[in-house]
C-alpha positions in Angstrom: -25.2 59.5 3.7 -26.1 59.4 7.0 -23.8 58.2 9.1 -24.4 56.6 11.9 -21.8 54.7 14.6 -22.7 53.4 18.3 -20.7 52.5 21.1 -20.6 52.2 24.8 -21.9 48.8 24.7 -20.1 45.7 26.9 -20.6 43.2 29.6 -22.5 44.3 33.1 -23.5 42.1 35.9 -27.1 42.4 36.7 -28.1 46.1 38.5 -25.0 47.8 36.6 -25.2 50.7 34.7 -24.0 51.5 31.0 -24.4 54.8 28.8 -24.0 53.9 24.7 -23.9 56.4 22.8 -24.8 56.8 19.0 -22.6 59.4 16.6 -24.9 60.6 14.0 -22.7 62.8 11.0 -23.6 63.9 7.3 -25.3 66.6 6.8 -28.1 68.0 9.0 -27.7 65.8 12.0 -29.8 67.2 14.2 -32.9 67.5 11.6 -33.6 64.0 12.2 -35.7 61.6 15.1 -32.8 58.7 16.5 -33.9 56.0 18.1 -32.2 52.7 19.5 -33.6 49.3 18.8 -32.6 45.7 19.9 -32.4 42.7 19.2 -31.5 39.0 21.5 -31.0 36.2 20.2 -34.2 34.1 18.3 -36.7 37.3 20.0 -38.0 39.7 17.4 -36.2 43.4 16.8 -37.6 46.2 19.7 -38.0 49.8 19.7 -36.4 51.0 23.0 -36.7 54.6 23.3 -36.8 56.9 20.8 -36.7 60.5 20.8 -37.3 63.3 18.1 -35.1 66.2 16.1 -35.8 68.7 19.0 -34.6 66.0 21.9 -38.1 67.5 24.2 -40.4 64.6 23.3 -39.5 61.1 23.8 -40.7 57.9 24.2 -39.8 54.4 26.1 -40.6 50.3 26.3 -42.9 49.6 28.9 -40.4 47.6 30.7 -37.7 49.9 29.8 -39.3 52.6 31.4 -37.5 53.9 35.0 -34.6 52.7 34.1 -33.8 53.8 31.0 -33.1 57.0 30.0 -32.3 58.5 26.6 -30.8 62.8 25.4 -29.7 64.5 22.5 -26.3 66.2 23.0 -27.1 68.5 19.2 -23.3 70.1 19.7 -21.9 67.0 19.2 -24.4 65.0 17.2 -24.6 62.7 19.6 -27.8 60.6 21.0 -26.8 58.9 24.5 -28.6 55.9 26.4 -28.4 55.8 29.7 -29.5 52.4 30.6 -29.7 51.7 34.5 -30.6 48.6 36.8 -30.0 46.7 34.0 -31.9 43.6 33.2 -30.7 39.5 31.8 -33.5 40.1 29.4 -31.8 43.3 28.2 -28.8 41.0 26.2 -29.5 41.7 23.1 -27.1 43.9 19.6 -28.1 47.6 20.3 -28.9 50.0 17.4 -29.7 53.7 15.9 -30.9 54.4 13.9 -32.5 57.4 12.3 -34.9 59.3 10.1 -36.8 62.4 9.1 -39.6 63.4 11.0 -42.3 62.6 9.1 -44.8 61.6 12.4 -46.5 63.1 14.7 -45.4 61.5 17.5 -42.5 60.0 18.1 -43.6 57.0 20.4 -44.6 56.2 16.1 -41.2 55.2 15.2 -40.0 53.2 17.5 -44.2 51.5 18.2 -44.7 51.3 14.8 -43.4 48.0 12.8 -44.2 50.5 9.3 -42.5 53.0 10.5 -39.3 52.1 9.2 -36.2 54.9 10.1 -34.1 55.1 7.1 -31.0 55.0 8.0 -29.3 52.6 11.1 -25.6 52.2 12.6 -23.4 49.1 13.1 -25.1 48.0 16.6 -23.2 47.4 20.0 -23.6 43.8 22.1 -24.6 44.6 25.4 -24.7 41.9 27.4 -25.9 41.4 31.4 -24.8 38.2 33.2 -23.5 37.6 36.3 
């Protein structure tokens, strides 16, 4: 019964910043690897950034690398996604998802469609527009 709740989405102008939060609750919340996924209208869902259960191994989608930063605060059971220099193509619904650490590389969670996380949040809308 792991629960994930996203927050921090909203409307921002190109070049602006947002910080998304994902609060994880339930048994052993820091046992799980966590990923951020997004889906734009008419497009398939893609993995944006993922972080392992220890918080020392991360992965970024190529087109967001250098602009986005993922981190986690174990004391708060929360995973963050800092998004800087946002562009219109970053628009979409952002979901956080948790998975048991059943892979050797964190990039598998983000980059491999077969590695479907077990738990998902409800999503938070990010709109980048003038």
